[in-house]
Every structure is written in C-alpha cells, then in structure tokens.
N, C-alpha and C positions, 0 to 999 in steps of 0.2 A: 182405705188403710185402715184396718185396727186400732181403732185410738190408745188400746192398753200399751202398745210394742212401740219400740224403739222403732228408728229406720231403719238400725242394721239387726232389728227381727229379736233382739233382746226384750225381755220383759221389765217395762216400769216399774221401779224399785217402790215408788207409791206417787199418793197424788199430792200437789204442793197442797201446803195447808192453808186454805183462805175459808171456803166457805161450800158449805153444801145444800142439799134442797132441805131442811131444817132447820138453817138457822148456821148464823157464823160459826166456822170453826170447830165444827164436833168430830175430833178423832179421838174415840176412845182411847183409853191411856192403856198398852199391854199388862195383864197382872205381873207379868215379872218385875217390871219396873218398879212398880209399888213396892213387889216384897223386897226387893233390892232395899228401899228407905227403912220401912221399918225391920229390917234386919239389923240396919246397922246404926239406926236413931231410937232413942228410948222415948216416947209418948207418954208422960204420965198427965189425966185426966183427958177431960171431953176433947173431941176432933172436928172440925165443921170443914167438910167437904162441900165449898163454896162453888166449883164451877160442876155438877155429880154428872151432868149429862146421861146417861142413861146406868149409871153407879159401878162403872167398872172399879174406879180405883174405892169407891165407899164401901163396896164389900170385901174387898181385904184390909182394909183398916180395920173393919168389923172384925177380923180374925184376932185382933188382938185384945179382944173384949172391951176397951174404951168403949165410951158413948161417942155413937159418931150421927154428927146433923149432916144431912145432905142438901143443896140445894143448889139452883140455877137458874139463869134467865130465862129458859127455855120450856117447854114441857117436853120432856122424850120419857114420861112414864116414869121415874123415878125421881124420889125428893120432894121438895116443896119448889115448885117453879112461879116463877116470876118474881125471883129475889134478886136484886141488883146486887152485887156486890161492891162496885163499885161506888155505890151510894151509902151503904150500911153501914148502920153503927153498931151490932152485932159485935158484940164480944164473945170471944171462945179461949178457951185455955190454949187451945192449939189449935194450927190452920193450917191445911194439905191441901194443896190441888194442881193441876194443869191446864193453867189460865188459856185464855182465847189467845192466839198468836200475835192478833192487833190489839191485846189490851194489857199485854205483860207489863208495861210499866204500872199504869195504873192500878195493876193488880198488886204490886209492890207499894205502892202508896199507900191502898185501904188495907191491905194486912198488916203493916206497920203499925197504924192508929188502932186496929182490933184484937189481938194476942197479948196473950199473957204468958205464954210458957215457950212454944215453938211455932215458927211460920215457915212451911217447906214449900217451896214451889219449883215444880219440871219444865225447864229451860232451857232453850238452845245455848249451850255453851259459848255461843260469840254474844249471849248476852253480858259478861264481863265486860265487851267493848263499846267504845264510844267515849267521848268529851264529855258530853253534856250528862250522860247517866253519871259519868262518874262524878260529875258536881253532884247532880240533884238529887243521887239516891246512894251510893257508894260510898262517899266523903262522910257523911253524918249517918250511915246507916249500913255499914259494911255486912254481909252475911257472917254468920261464925263458922260454917264450913260450906265449903262447894265439893259435892259427891260427884264427880265425873265415871261417866259409866266408861267402862274398858271394850260395849259391847254395843253397836247401833241398834237406837231403838226406830223400828219402823212404824209409823202409823198409819191407817187405814179411816176413810170414811165409815161408819156403820155398813155391815153389809158387806164389805167389799173384797173380792180372793186376795186371800194373803199368800203373797208370792213376792219374791223378790229381797231387797235390803235398803235400810234408810242408807243416805249419805249427808246426815246432818248429825254431828255431834250434841248430847245431850246431857244435862247436869239437873242434879237438886241442887237448889240453893236452898242452905237453912238457918235463918235465924233463930236466935237463941235467947233468951235472957239473960240467963245465966253466964253467958260467953264473956269473955274477959274485955274483946272488942277487936281483934286482930282475926282476919279470916285465913282459914286452914284450907291447903288444898288436898282432896281425898281420892282413893281410887276404889272403886267396887270390884271385886275379884271377879275374874270371868265367872261364869257357869248359871245364873239365873236365868236367862233365858234358856236355857235348856231344862232346868228344874223347874219351872212355874210355866212352861208353854204349852 
C-alpha cells in the first residue's frame, strides 16, 4: 500500500511534525503565514529569525526592509549554521520564528530573555493549554497578542508534494515590550493563503 494515502484512498493531509532526514523537525513555513504576521504587526528595527531552515520565513521578513539576521542549529544552506538558540545570549530588537515543535517551550524561555521589542512565535493554538505551561510561562509572561489563523496552515517536509489540507490549528504568539500586560486574542482575515501562495 502507498504510505502517502489513507486506507480510505484519500490523500494524507501532511506528514507528522517530528523529524526528517536532514535533522529534527524541518518543515518550512509557507510564505503566506509569515505575510499574515507582518501585515498585522509592525516590527521596528532588526529582526532575528533564529530557526531559519532554508530561509523561507527570512525571505518574507526581508521584504519589510528591516535588517534580518538568520541562523539555525543545522546547516540547510541559509543563514548562520550551528547556532543554538536555546543557549544563545545574542540580543535583538525583534525575534520572529517557527520553532521546532519539540523545543517550543525552550524557544519561548530563551526568546523572552533576548528580545527588546517584539518576539513572535508560530505555534499550535493548543500551546495555550496546560497547567504547567500556565504556571511556568504565561502567568509571568503572557503574550500581548495571539493571532489565530482562520485558514489552516499545512506544513510539508522540504520538497514534498503539496496536496491536502492541514488538521492542526496554528497561531502567532506575540510578546511586545510596549504591551500593557493582558493578552488580546485576534483573528487573521481569510485570504492570505490565496494571495501569497
């Protein structure tokens, strides 16, 4: 049986976000998902994309005209390789990335120490859940805004055939030094997928 199909014959929507042959959790971010963020959040100053992969997100961020620093733990042919964000002391005005699924909490903790303006992470909407996460992350450092996608993002491994639709809800979690401290829930208007795909 072809492993890319469900038993009922339908095309599988996407691979499970775990790992690929080039290293852990490399699922490039569709351009439209980053365009949605930068169309609704103003980023003043330099931006650090600290899990840049093949540059998919960095290339969209560069359209703002801001200086974009790109790094990754792995060498995927873009940005500075061998840079471990979880143990970095580099500071930047803004940090924007789609963190590895299995390191999301570590990225939040590291990013909160190293940004001076805005810190935006693309995470599963379900990241809001969890008593431990509420105590260790959100109680003392709630995001200023959570931008919920009204269209589903489908993540594919690099080079995969892009068919089907994702089954997981995602959102941009944005921490903002100028925020009052309470979290605002917002929704992206539909249309980014069609406009930037």
